[in-house]
C-alpha positions in Angstrom: 61.7 139.8 -3.7 59.7 143.3 -4.4 56.3 143.3 -5.6 56.8 146.8 -7.0 56.8 145.7 -10.7 54.7 147.1 -13.3 51.8 144.5 -14.0 48.5 144.0 -15.9 46.0 141.5 -16.9 44.7 140.4 -20.1 41.0 139.2 -19.5 37.8 138.6 -21.6 34.1 138.1 -20.8 34.4 134.5 -22.4 36.6 132.0 -23.6 37.5 132.3 -27.5 37.6 136.1 -27.4 41.4 136.0 -28.2 43.0 136.5 -25.0 45.7 133.8 -25.3 46.9 134.9 -28.7 46.9 138.5 -27.5 48.6 138.0 -24.2 51.2 135.7 -25.9 51.8 138.4 -28.6 52.0 141.1 -26.1 54.5 139.2 -24.0 56.7 138.6 -27.1 56.2 142.4 -28.3 57.5 143.8 -25.0 60.3 141.1 -24.9 61.5 142.2 -28.4 61.5 145.8 -27.0 63.9 144.7 -24.5 61.8 144.3 -21.3 62.4 141.4 -19.1 58.8 140.0 -18.9 57.3 137.6 -16.5 54.2 135.7 -17.9 51.4 134.4 -15.8 48.3 132.4 -16.1 45.5 132.4 -13.9 44.2 129.0 -12.9 45.5 125.5 -13.3 46.2 125.4 -17.2 49.3 123.8 -18.4 49.4 124.5 -22.0 48.9 128.3 -22.2 52.0 128.9 -19.8 54.2 127.1 -22.5 53.4 129.7 -25.3 54.2 132.5 -22.8 57.5 130.8 -22.1 58.1 130.4 -25.8 58.1 134.1 -26.4 59.8 135.4 -23.4 62.3 133.1 -22.7 61.2 133.0 -19.1 59.1 130.1 -17.4 55.6 131.1 -17.1 53.8 130.7 -13.8 50.4 129.4 -12.7 48.5 131.8 -10.2 45.7 129.8 -8.5 44.4 131.0 -5.3 42.5 127.9 -4.7 45.4 125.5 -5.0 47.9 127.7 -3.3 45.8 129.9 -1.0 45.9 133.9 -1.4 49.2 134.2 0.5 50.8 131.4 -1.6 50.0 133.5 -4.6 51.5 136.5 -3.2 54.5 134.5 -2.3 54.8 132.9 -5.8 54.2 136.1 -7.6 56.8 138.0 -5.5 59.7 135.3 -6.3 58.8 135.5 -9.8 58.7 139.1 -10.6 62.0 139.6 -8.9 64.6 141.0 -11.5 61.8 141.4 -14.0 60.7 144.7 -15.7 57.1 143.8 -16.2 54.4 141.1 -15.6 51.6 140.1 -17.8 48.9 138.0 -16.5 46.6 136.2 -18.9 43.0 135.5 -17.3 41.2 132.4 -17.2 37.8 131.6 -19.0 35.5 134.8 -18.7 36.8 137.5 -16.2 34.2 136.6 -13.4 34.0 132.8 -14.1 35.3 130.8 -11.0 34.9 127.7 -8.9 31.1 128.5 -8.3 28.4 130.4 -10.0 27.7 132.5 -6.9 31.1 133.8 -6.1 34.5 135.1 -7.7 36.6 132.4 -6.0 39.0 131.2 -8.6 38.5 134.0 -11.2 40.4 136.3 -13.0 38.5 139.1 -11.2 39.4 137.7 -7.7 43.3 137.6 -9.0 43.3 141.1 -10.2 41.8 142.4 -7.0 44.3 140.1 -4.9 47.3 141.5 -6.9 46.0 145.0 -7.3 46.5 144.8 -11.1 45.0 146.9 -13.7 42.8 144.9 -16.2 42.6 145.2 -19.9 39.5 143.5 -21.6 39.7 141.8 -24.9 36.6 142.2 -26.6 35.4 140.1 -29.9 33.8 143.2 -31.8 33.1 140.9 -34.9 29.4 142.0 -35.9 29.1 144.7 -33.2 30.2 148.4 -32.5 28.5 150.4 -29.9 27.3 147.0 -28.0 30.9 146.2 -27.3 31.0 149.3 -25.0 28.0 147.9 -23.2 30.0 144.6 -22.7 32.8 147.0 -20.9 30.4 148.9 -19.0 28.6 145.7 -17.8 31.6 144.4 -16.2 32.3 147.6 -14.5 28.9 148.0 -13.1 28.8 144.1 -12.2 31.8 144.7 -10.0 33.0 148.2 -9.4 35.9 146.9 -7.3 37.4 145.3 -10.5 40.3 147.5 -11.7 39.1 147.9 -15.4 41.5 150.0 -17.4 41.0 149.7 -21.0 40.0 147.6 -24.1 41.8 145.6 -26.9 39.5 145.1 -29.7 39.8 141.8 -31.5 38.5 141.0 -34.9 38.1 144.6 -36.2 36.4 144.3 -39.7 38.2 147.4 -41.3 38.8 151.1 -40.9 35.2 152.2 -40.7 34.4 149.6 -38.3 37.4 150.7 -36.1 36.1 154.5 -36.3 32.7 153.5 -35.0 34.4 151.6 -32.1 36.8 154.2 -31.2 33.9 156.9 -31.4 31.6 154.8 -29.1 34.2 154.3 -26.5 35.3 158.0 -26.7 31.7 158.9 -26.0 31.3 156.4 -23.3 33.9 158.2 -21.0 37.1 158.2 -23.0 37.7 154.5 -22.3 41.3 153.7 -23.6 41.5 151.6 -26.7 44.9 150.1 -26.3 44.7 148.0 -29.5 42.6 147.0 -32.6 43.5 143.7 -34.0 42.3 143.3 -37.6 40.4 140.2 -38.6 42.6 137.5 -39.9 45.7 139.4 -39.2 47.1 137.2 -36.2 47.6 133.5 -37.0 45.4 130.9 -35.1 46.9 128.7 -32.6 46.0 125.1 -33.1 43.3 123.4 -30.7 42.2 119.8 -29.8 40.3 117.9 -27.0 42.3 119.5 -24.0 42.7 123.0 -25.4 45.4 124.4 -27.5 48.0 122.1 -28.8 51.1 122.4 -26.7 54.1 124.3 -27.8 56.3 121.0 -27.6 54.3 119.4 -30.1 54.1 122.1 -32.9 57.1 122.2 -35.3 55.5 125.3 -37.1 55.5 127.4 -33.6 58.8 128.9 -34.7 57.1 130.3 -37.8 53.6 131.0 -36.0 54.7 132.8 -32.7 57.0 135.5 -34.7 54.0 136.3 -36.8 51.8 136.7 -33.7 54.2 138.9 -32.1 54.7 141.1 -35.0 50.8 141.6 -35.5 50.3 142.5 -32.1 53.3 144.8 -31.9 52.0 146.6 -34.9 48.3 147.0 -33.6 48.6 147.5 -29.7 49.7 150.6 -28.1 52.7 149.3 -26.4 53.7 152.5 -24.8 50.2 152.9 -23.4 50.3 149.3 -22.1 53.5 150.0 -20.2 52.2 153.2 -18.7 49.1 151.4 -17.6 51.3 148.6 -16.0 53.3 151.1 -14.3 50.3 152.7 -12.6 49.8 149.4 -10.6 50.3 150.1 -6.7 53.5 149.2 -5.1 52.1 146.1 -3.1 49.5 143.6 -3.8 46.0 144.4 -3.2 44.1 142.0 -0.6 47.7 141.0 0.9 49.1 144.5 1.3 46.4 147.1 1.5 47.7 150.0 3.3 51.5 149.0 3.0 53.7 151.7 1.4 56.8 149.4 1.3 56.3 146.9 -1.5 59.2 144.8 -0.1 57.0 143.9 3.1 54.6 141.8 0.7 56.1 138.4 1.2 56.7 139.0 5.1 53.1 140.5 5.3 51.4 137.4 3.3 53.7 135.0 5.5 52.1 136.4 8.6 48.6 136.5 7.5 48.4 133.2 5.8 51.0 131.4 7.8 53.5 130.6 4.8 56.6 129.3 5.9 59.9 129.6 3.7 60.9 126.0 3.0 63.3 124.6 5.4 66.8 123.8 4.6 67.5 120.6 2.8 67.5 117.8 5.3 70.5 115.6 4.2 72.2 115.3 1.1 70.8 116.6 -2.2 68.9 114.0 -4.3 68.7 113.6 -8.1 65.2 113.4 -9.4 64.3 112.2 -13.1 61.2 113.8 -14.7 59.6 112.9 -17.8 59.7 115.6 -20.4 58.8 115.1 -23.9 55.9 115.6 -26.2 53.9 113.0 -24.2 54.8 114.2 -20.9 55.1 118.0 -20.0 52.5 119.0 -17.4 54.3 120.4 -14.5 53.8 123.4 -12.3 57.2 125.3 -12.6 57.0 126.6 -9.2 56.2 123.1 -7.6 59.6 122.0 -9.5 61.2 125.0 -8.1 60.2 124.2 -4.5 61.6 120.5 -5.0 64.7 122.3 -5.9 64.8 124.4 -2.9 64.3 121.4 -0.6 67.4 119.6 -2.1 66.2 118.0 -5.3 68.3 118.2 -8.3 65.9 117.8 -11.4 67.1 116.1 -14.6 64.7 115.3 -17.7 64.4 112.3 -19.5 62.2 111.2 -22.5 59.9 108.0 -22.2 59.5 108.3 -26.0 63.2 108.3 -27.1 65.5 107.6 -24.2 66.4 103.9 -23.8 67.2 104.1 -20.0 66.8 106.3 -16.9 69.2 108.9 -16.0 72.1 107.3 -13.8 72.4 107.9 -10.0 68.7 109.1 -9.5 66.8 108.8 -6.2 63.2 109.2 -7.5 61.0 109.6 -10.7 58.3 112.1 -11.6 55.9 111.3 -14.3 53.7 114.5 -15.2 50.7 114.8 -17.3 50.6 115.1 -20.9 49.0 113.3 -23.9 50.3 109.6 -23.9 47.1 108.7 -25.6 48.5 110.4 -28.7 51.9 108.5 -28.6 50.7 105.0 -27.7 52.8 103.3 -30.4 56.0 105.1 -29.9 55.6 104.6 -26.0 54.8 100.8 -26.5 57.8 100.5 -28.9 60.1 101.6 -26.3 60.5 98.5 -24.4 63.8 99.3 -22.9 62.4 102.4 -21.0 59.5 100.5 -19.7 62.0 97.7 -18.5 64.0 100.3 -16.7 60.8 101.6 -15.0 59.9 98.2 -13.8 63.4 97.4 -12.5 63.3 100.9 -10.7 60.0 100.2 -9.2 61.0 96.5 -8.2 63.9 98.0 -6.3 61.7 100.4 -4.5 62.5 103.6 -6.0 60.0 106.2 -5.1 57.9 107.0 -8.2 55.0 109.8 -8.5 53.0 109.8 -11.7 49.8 112.1 -12.5 47.3 111.9 -15.0 49.2 111.0 -18.2 51.9 109.5 -16.2 49.4 107.4 -14.4 48.1 106.1 -17.7 51.5 105.4 -18.9 52.2 103.2 -15.8 48.9 101.0 -16.4 49.1 97.5 -17.9 47.6 99.1 -21.2 45.9 102.1 -23.0 43.0 101.8 -25.2 43.1 104.8 -27.6 40.4 106.6 -29.4 39.9 103.9 -32.0 39.7 101.2 -29.4 43.1 99.7 -30.3 45.1 98.5 -27.2 48.6 99.3 -26.6 50.9 97.6 -23.6 52.4 100.1 -21.3 54.7 99.7 -18.1 52.4 97.6 -16.4 53.0 98.9 -12.5 49.5 99.8 -12.2 47.1 96.6 -12.3 44.3 98.1 -14.6 43.9 99.9 -18.0 43.1 103.1 -19.2 40.6 103.9 -22.2 40.0 107.0 -24.0 36.3 108.3 -24.0 34.6 110.8 -26.2 33.7 113.0 -23.4 35.4 114.4 -20.2 35.6 111.9 -17.3 37.2 114.2 -15.0 37.2 117.8 -14.7 37.6 120.7 -12.1 39.2 121.1 -8.6 39.1 118.4 -6.0 40.2 117.5 -2.7 41.8 114.4 -2.0 41.9 112.7 1.2 44.8 109.9 1.3 43.1 106.3 1.8 46.7 105.0 3.0 50.2 106.2 3.5 51.9 107.1 0.1 54.8 108.8 -1.0 53.3 112.2 -0.6 51.2 112.2 2.3 49.9 110.1 5.4 46.5 108.2 5.5 43.7 110.9 6.1 45.8 113.8 5.1 43.9 116.1 2.3 45.8 117.1 -0.9 44.3 119.7 -3.2 44.4 119.4 -6.9 42.8 119.6 -10.3 41.7 117.1 -12.9 41.0 117.3 -16.5 41.0 114.3 -18.6 39.0 112.1 -21.3 40.3 108.8 -20.1 38.8 106.4 -17.6 40.8 103.9 -15.4 39.4 100.4 -15.3 41.1 98.1 -12.3 41.9 94.5 -13.1 39.9 93.7 -10.0 38.8 94.3 -6.5 40.2 95.0 -3.6 42.2 97.6 -5.2 44.7 99.6 -3.6 43.0 103.3 -4.3 45.2 106.1 -3.5 42.5 108.8 -2.9 38.9 109.8 -2.5 38.1 112.6 -4.7 35.6 115.1 -3.2 33.9 118.3 -4.3 32.8 120.1 -1.2 30.8 117.5 0.8 30.2 115.3 -2.2 32.1 112.0 -3.0 33.1 112.0 -6.5 35.1 108.6 -6.7 38.0 106.7 -5.5 41.1 107.4 -7.6 44.6 106.4 -8.2 47.0 103.6 -7.1 49.3 103.6 -3.9 51.4 100.6 -3.0 54.8 100.9 -1.5 57.0 103.7 -2.8 54.6 104.0 -6.2 51.8 106.7 -6.1 49.8 107.1 -9.5 46.5 109.3 -9.7 44.9 111.6 -12.1 45.2 114.4 -9.4 47.6 117.3 -10.8 49.1 118.5 -7.5 50.8 121.7 -7.0 53.8 121.0 -4.7 53.8 124.6 -3.6 50.7 123.8 -2.0 52.2 121.6 0.4 55.8 121.8 1.6 55.2 118.8 3.6 54.3 116.8 0.8 57.3 117.8 -1.4 59.4 117.1 1.7 58.2 113.8 2.3 58.7 112.8 -1.2 62.3 113.9 -1.2 62.7 112.0 2.3 61.5 108.9 0.6 64.1 109.2 -2.1 66.9 109.8 0.4 65.8 106.9 2.4 65.9 104.7 -0.4 69.2 105.8 -1.6 70.5 105.3 2.1 69.3 101.7 2.1 71.5 100.9 -1.0 69.2 101.7 -3.7 70.6 102.7 -7.1 
């Protein structure tokens, strides 16, 4: 698993500058040229990687140094780029925006330096010319350690505007202009309350993405991009400074950050069903890969369309998504809900997060206030609000033993949702305390027997122990005669 792979990051100084469209189009354009492209997204976002995957044919990965630790990022990156020709990393928010205003933790800048990765800045140049140069130079002055290497100009108004821009960047020190995207030349990607509309829901994606790729191919210097990516050093930055052998990256990261290769599966392999359809599709691919390396065999099922669970399973994963948009279809699939109730009654381990948590509640009130009956394993209701009710990274000490961890153990995760949970009454078997620093945010989730449901988006790769514990619960249930 070599780190020596050409790589670069597409970043911007703010959200909305066009980096997702341009990064996705660039990945698709390089794939169309025959390159084996590995896409990445900085941070915990689930939706953007779906677009990367759609244009490259390879599962995009999340790079998150807070969820995984810097060493965990190096390990993940090294695994993902094995056998690939080039890695394209899409940044998050503004290039310097991270966990806190006073530091770079969690930012694209931190990730670029960690992986020693050249950064191409996307600049929305509508209604500006020379001022765009100040934006670039301001970033360089703000953090001289950031490996800025060029720009892609977005929303260029015409040939005259482009000539002014090129001249301005040339006069400022021959700053490479690696692309110029004309206003209106690339199709817009649809958005809604949690960001872009996921690829899984858009029938027109098959028409939109080829146009996006074609537009980027015609307006970005792909040869220049490839040369820039190839200029990246042979190791990653913070993990491998001073190392000449790129293959030392993973072992160096393991020593420095105490990363352990997953142990061999303890016992027989176990079949895990995971919800996958338009309503449920938020999973970290590397977390699922870890479960497979630890002995899990993953099989998808659709709570929207399937009438029964896959045969022979030992556990169930219900990921996040948008159940609030599919309440009627979910409520009408009574056969699936009966299967889930039966599995729970028999003691099968079930882990549900965010949208999956909502689905397991007694009912969901949608944005209009209409109530829809759900599975009913969690004694409470979820109600859609008009504002975000949970956002950001949290640490989650367990309030009792559950299928992922023991009481007092701490998981790290992320939440981002517009719904609120109303328990039927107290006392209630809350699963976690959500904390940000020393501040208690709230109690969250439901833990009872072999069922754990929570708003927490948890990356299994952040805790091999938690992944192994879930699989051990599944094996134990099967050995007791489950299924």
